[in-house]
C-alpha positions, 0 to 999 in steps of 0.5 A: 428483597428491597430495603430502603432503611438501614444498610448492612454496613457494619463489620458484624454484617453477614452480607457482602456488597456485590454491586453499586448501581446508578440506573434502575434498568441495570439494577433489574438486570443484575438482580435477574442474573443473580436470581437465575443463578439462584443467589439470594440477594437484597437490594438497598435503595440509597437514593433515587439514583444510587442502589446497592445489591448485597448477598450473604457472606461467602456468596460474593465470589459466586455473585461476581462470577455470575455478573462477570459471565453475564457481562462478557456474554452480552457485551455485544448485545443488542446486535447491530446490523447494517441497514441492508441486512435487516429484513424489510418486507415490501 
């Protein structure tokens, strides 16, 4: 869900901020990670260069674990090969 209106920022909010991003591609990736982990989340667009992801209160730890696991698993991705190792048909 995308919310361009008011954020859940008051102390009575049942949501936790789990990510603040500044790139739409990164936002999409984190949203996919959370969706794959079956973590319902809300995206708030603060400006055209600032977006936030919120999850229900109590799910912040799980959301951070999933994001961290994804980050560690993909830290060397995409793979970079030496040109001589790349298949080049003649």
